[in-house]
C-alpha positions in Angstrom: -23.4 -18.8 -7.8 -26.0 -16.6 -6.7 -25.4 -12.8 -7.0 -24.5 -10.5 -3.7 -27.6 -8.1 -3.4 -25.7 -3.8 -3.7 -25.2 -2.4 -0.6 -25.8 1.0 -0.5 -24.5 3.1 0.6 -21.1 1.5 0.7 -18.9 3.6 2.9 -20.0 4.3 6.4 -19.0 7.9 7.4 -19.3 8.6 11.3 -18.0 12.2 13.2 -16.0 11.4 16.0 -15.1 14.9 17.2 -15.4 18.5 15.5 -12.4 18.1 13.3 -12.1 13.9 13.2 -14.3 12.0 10.7 -14.7 7.9 11.2 -15.0 6.0 7.3 -15.3 2.4 7.4 -16.8 -0.1 4.9 -20.0 -2.5 6.9 -20.5 -4.8 3.9 -17.1 -6.0 4.5 -15.8 -8.9 6.9 -14.3 -8.2 9.8 -10.6 -9.1 9.7 -10.9 -6.7 6.3 -13.4 -4.1 7.5 -10.4 -0.6 8.8 -11.2 2.4 9.4 -10.4 5.0 7.4 -9.5 8.3 9.3 -10.4 12.4 8.3 -8.2 14.4 10.5 -9.3 18.1 9.6 -6.4 21.2 9.9 -6.4 24.5 9.4 -4.3 24.4 6.1 -4.9 20.7 5.2 -6.5 17.4 6.4 -4.5 14.1 7.0 -6.1 10.8 5.9 -4.8 7.8 7.2 -5.4 4.6 5.3 -7.9 3.7 2.3 -9.4 1.5 3.1 -10.2 -1.6 1.1 -10.0 -0.4 -2.2 -13.7 -2.4 -3.4 -15.6 1.2 -3.9 -14.2 4.3 -4.7 -13.9 6.2 -2.1 -13.9 9.4 -4.1 -16.7 8.3 -5.9 -18.5 7.5 -2.6 -17.2 10.0 -0.3 -15.9 13.7 -2.0 -16.4 15.5 1.0 -13.0 13.3 2.0 -10.9 15.3 -1.7 -12.5 19.2 -1.0 -8.8 20.4 0.4 -6.7 18.4 -1.1 -5.4 15.8 1.9 -2.7 14.2 2.7 -2.9 10.3 3.1 -0.7 8.4 5.3 -0.8 4.5 5.1 0.1 2.9 8.1 1.2 -0.3 6.4 0.9 -2.0 2.7 -1.7 -4.9 3.9 -4.5 -4.7 1.0 -7.6 -3.6 3.8 -5.2 -0.1 4.0 -4.7 0.9 0.9 -7.1 -0.3 -1.8 -7.9 3.1 -2.7 -4.3 4.9 -2.4 -4.1 5.9 -6.0 -7.5 8.2 -5.8 -5.0 10.6 -3.9 -2.3 12.8 -5.5 -0.5 13.1 -1.8 0.7 9.7 -0.7 3.1 9.4 1.9 4.3 6.0 3.7 7.3 4.1 4.6 9.7 2.8 2.1 8.6 -1.3 2.7 5.1 0.1 2.7 5.4 0.3 -2.2 2.1 -0.1 -2.8 2.6 -2.4 -6.1 1.2 -5.2 -7.2 0.1 -5.3 -3.5 -1.7 -8.7 -3.3 -5.2 -8.8 -2.9 -8.2 -11.0 -3.2 -12.0 -11.0 -1.4 -12.0 -14.5 -1.0 -11.5 -15.8 2.8 -9.0 -18.7 1.3 -7.2 -16.7 -0.6 -6.9 -13.6 1.7 -5.1 -16.1 4.0 -2.7 -18.2 2.1 -1.5 -14.0 0.7 -1.3 -13.2 4.2 -0.1 -16.2 5.3 -2.8 -16.6 8.5 -3.9 -20.1 9.7 -8.0 -20.1 9.1 -9.1 -23.1 8.2 -12.9 -22.3 8.0 -12.1 -19.2 6.5 -15.6 -18.2 4.5 -15.6 -17.9 0.6 -15.9 -14.2 0.1 -15.6 -11.2 2.8 -17.7 -9.5 1.1 -21.6 -9.2 1.7 -23.0 -7.4 -1.2 -21.7 -5.7 -4.0 -21.1 -1.3 -3.7 -22.5 -2.2 -8.3 -24.5 -4.5 -9.7 -21.5 -4.1 -12.1 -18.8 -4.8 -10.1 -17.2 -8.3 -10.6 -15.5 -10.1 -7.2 -13.1 -11.6 -9.0 -12.0 -8.6 -10.7 -11.1 -7.4 -7.2 -7.2 -5.5 -7.3 -5.4 -3.0 -6.1 -3.7 -0.6 -8.7 -0.5 1.0 -8.0 -0.3 3.8 -5.7 3.6 4.9 -5.7 5.0 6.8 -2.7 5.0 10.5 -3.3 7.1 11.1 -0.3 8.6 8.5 1.7 8.1 8.6 5.9 10.8 7.8 8.4 10.6 8.0 12.8 10.7 11.7 13.6 8.6 13.1 10.9 6.3 15.6 11.4 2.9 16.1 9.4 1.6 19.5 9.1 -1.1 20.4 9.1 -1.0 24.1 9.8 -2.7 24.0 13.3 -1.7 21.0 14.7 1.4 18.6 14.1 1.5 14.9 14.4 4.8 12.7 14.4 5.6 10.0 12.3 6.9 6.9 15.1 8.5 3.6 13.0 7.1 1.0 15.0 7.7 -2.7 13.3 6.9 -5.7 13.9 3.2 -6.4 12.3 4.8 -5.2 9.3 8.1 -3.8 8.3 7.1 -0.5 7.3 4.4 0.0 10.4 3.5 3.8 11.3 1.8 5.8 13.4 1.0 8.9 14.3 1.0 10.7 17.2 -0.8 13.9 18.0 1.6 15.2 21.3 0.2 18.2 21.8 -3.4 15.9 22.3 -2.4 13.0 23.5 -4.1 11.1 19.5 -2.2 8.5 18.2 -3.1 7.0 15.2 -2.2 3.6 15.3 -3.2 1.4 13.0 -2.6 -2.3 13.4 0.1 -1.4 15.5 -1.9 -2.0 18.1 -6.5 -2.1 18.0 -8.3 -3.8 21.0 -8.2 -7.6 19.4 -5.7 -9.9 19.2 -3.2 -8.9 17.0 -1.1 -10.1 14.2 2.4 -11.2 14.9 3.3 -14.2 13.7 2.3 -13.6 9.4 5.4 -14.6 7.2 6.6 -10.8 7.2 6.1 -10.0 11.1 9.3 -9.5 13.0 8.3 -10.7 17.3 11.5 -9.0 18.4 10.4 -5.8 16.3 7.0 -6.0 17.4 8.1 -7.2 21.0 10.4 -3.3 21.2 7.4 -1.0 19.3 5.2 -1.9 22.1 7.2 -1.2 24.4 8.0 2.3 23.0 4.2 3.0 22.6 4.2 2.2 27.0 6.0 5.0 27.4 4.7 8.0 25.4 1.6 10.1 27.1 -1.4 8.7 25.1 -5.2 10.2 25.4 -7.1 8.0 22.9 -6.2 5.4 20.5 -7.7 6.0 17.0 -7.0 2.3 15.6 -7.1 0.7 12.1 -10.0 -1.7 13.2 -12.2 -1.1 16.1 -13.1 1.4 18.0 -10.7 3.9 19.4 -10.1 3.8 23.1 -8.1 6.0 25.7 -4.8 5.7 27.6 -5.1 2.9 30.0 -6.6 0.5 28.0 -4.1 0.9 25.1 -1.2 0.2 28.5 -3.4 -3.1 29.4 -3.3 -4.0 25.9 0.8 -3.4 25.9 1.4 -4.7 28.8 -0.9 -8.2 27.9 1.2 -8.7 25.1 5.0 -7.7 26.9 4.2 -10.4 29.2 2.8 -13.2 27.0 5.5 -12.5 24.4 8.4 -12.1 27.5 6.6 -16.0 28.8 7.5 -16.9 25.8 11.0 -16.3 24.8 11.4 -17.6 28.8 10.4 -20.5 27.6 
């Protein structure tokens, strides 16, 4: 087998606003290229999701850990929890326990693990490795038990801003979003992003997803910071929610 090239830097770091940074992994296939969001607060920082765990976040982006951040995991899929074990303060819904998380970097294996219909999945979901010693088939996600569990209505307090926890199941049973009611910013994980939404995985629940989307529609959202892809505004959120609800309403009536 041809050895994959070493890619450096492994992570891409982008300052979105003065107090918001996006981190992702550009050498990962788009299916698993998830956003990691760092929110700077007066007293604490918040990190939303922890990437794929192919390379160490602490080793490659040490600034992320300078202020002992709160990590919130939006759900348990491999592309969101890979480096969770590197954080001391890990918060998640009880259904998002990271212990023996199924993981692979091979397309057909990931399709099988997630229950995806993906007949033309590429063999590898990375186009390089973070170091010469990295072995694709040794990739695994270490356990990262919750240090605190989150429920709907809980608050993450960063000193000068508070984010409300929304439990919005459907994609997975433990899906969470975080909503800053003052600014209208929504960190949506995989509940909603500007692409095809996955609601037919083995652990998905379409009626619950339908209700979660209708709940999102009622919120005064100004900007969405999703688990995948670029941010979008509240108008686009409304379009995405309305399209999903309409499609699933037709399915219900057919």
